[in-house]
C-alpha positions in Angstrom: 9.6 -9.7 -26.4 11.7 -6.8 -27.7 10.4 -3.8 -29.6 11.7 -4.9 -33.0 10.1 -8.3 -32.7 6.8 -6.6 -31.8 7.3 -4.2 -34.8 7.5 -7.2 -37.1 4.3 -8.7 -35.6 2.5 -5.4 -36.1 3.8 -5.2 -39.7 2.4 -8.7 -40.4 -0.9 -7.7 -38.8 -1.1 -4.6 -41.0 -0.4 -6.7 -44.1 -3.4 -8.8 -43.3 -5.9 -5.9 -43.1 -8.5 -5.4 -45.8 -6.9 -2.1 -46.8 -3.5 -3.8 -47.5 -5.1 -6.8 -49.2 -7.1 -4.4 -51.4 -4.0 -2.3 -52.1 -1.9 -5.4 -53.1 -4.6 -6.5 -55.5 -5.0 -3.0 -57.0 -1.2 -2.6 -57.3 -1.0 -5.9 -59.2 -3.8 -4.8 -61.6 -2.2 -1.4 -62.0 1.2 -2.9 -62.9 -0.4 -5.5 -65.2 -2.4 -2.9 -67.2 -0.1 -2.5 -70.3 -2.1 0.3 -71.8 -2.1 2.3 -68.6 1.7 1.7 -68.1 2.3 3.0 -71.7 0.3 6.1 -71.0 2.1 6.7 -67.7 5.4 6.2 -69.4 4.5 8.7 -72.1 3.2 11.1 -69.6 6.4 11.1 -67.6 8.5 11.3 -70.8 6.5 14.3 -72.0 7.0 16.0 -68.6 10.8 15.4 -68.9 10.9 16.9 -72.4 8.9 19.9 -71.2 11.3 20.4 -68.4 14.2 20.2 -70.8 12.6 22.8 -73.0 12.0 25.1 -70.0 15.7 24.6 -69.0 16.8 26.3 -72.2 17.3 30.0 -72.3 14.1 31.8 -73.1 15.3 32.9 -76.5 16.0 29.3 -77.4 12.7 27.9 -76.3 10.1 26.8 -78.9 6.6 28.1 -77.8 4.8 25.9 -80.3 6.6 22.8 -79.0 5.8 23.8 -75.4 2.2 24.2 -76.3 2.0 20.9 -78.1 3.7 19.1 -75.2 1.3 20.7 -72.7 -1.7 19.7 -74.7 -0.4 16.1 -74.9 0.3 16.0 -71.2 -3.2 17.3 -70.5 -4.8 14.7 -72.8 -2.8 11.9 -71.3 -3.7 13.0 -67.7 -7.4 13.1 -68.6 -7.3 9.6 -69.9 -5.1 8.2 -67.1 -7.3 9.6 -64.3 -10.4 8.2 -65.9 -8.9 4.7 -66.0 -10.7 2.5 -63.5 -7.5 0.5 -62.7 -5.8 3.8 -61.9 -8.7 5.0 -59.8 -8.8 1.8 -57.8 -5.0 2.0 -57.2 -5.2 5.6 -56.0 -8.1 4.8 -53.8 -6.3 1.8 -52.3 -3.2 3.9 -51.7 -5.3 6.6 -49.9 -6.9 3.9 -47.7 -3.4 2.5 -46.8 -2.1 6.0 -46.0 -5.2 6.6 -43.8 -4.6 3.3 -42.0 -0.9 4.0 -41.5 -1.8 7.5 -40.2 -4.2 6.0 -37.7 -1.6 3.4 -36.6 1.1 6.1 -36.2 -1.3 8.4 -34.3 -2.2 5.5 -31.9 1.4 4.7 -31.3 2.2 8.4 -30.7 -0.7 8.7 -28.3 0.3 5.7 -26.3 4.0 6.6 -26.3 3.8 10.4 -25.8 0.3 10.9 -24.4 -0.9 13.1 -27.2 -3.0 12.6 -30.3 -0.8 14.1 -33.1 -3.8 14.8 -35.4 -5.2 17.3 -32.9 -1.9 18.8 -31.8 -0.6 21.8 -33.8 2.6 21.9 -31.8 1.9 25.5 -31.2 1.4 25.4 -27.4 0.3 29.1 -27.4 -2.9 28.1 -29.1 -3.5 25.1 -26.9 -5.7 24.7 -23.9 -3.5 21.9 -22.7 -2.4 18.3 -23.4 -0.2 15.7 -21.9 3.0 17.0 -23.6 2.4 20.5 -22.2 1.8 19.0 -18.8 5.1 17.1 -19.0 6.9 20.3 -20.1 5.4 22.2 -17.1 6.7 19.5 -14.8 3.2 18.3 -13.8 
């Protein structure tokens, strides 16, 4: 079997993990939550407006508008991060990212003989690893 076929098999296996199943469910709930989506849209819109205001020359900026926008952004952020659907989605994303990091680390370990999470890539601070042994011709 070739590498790409094996990659597709690995991808399918990853999709079937509890982390991905939880993520897919959390993503569907996140996208279906109309109130949350409205809050997220307003949050992003307010951030764009604030950016536009800051892009103006300082003498043309409106400090009271900037203050009002910042207050609204902070209020929206406080509501959004307390939304359980948002929390569940963020937690599910973190779990998937952790899983993918573990998968990538395992592949790197098997392919290159090192564990990336413990390697700083600064060999001066290292007591030795497989990649250093290979560089030294051992």
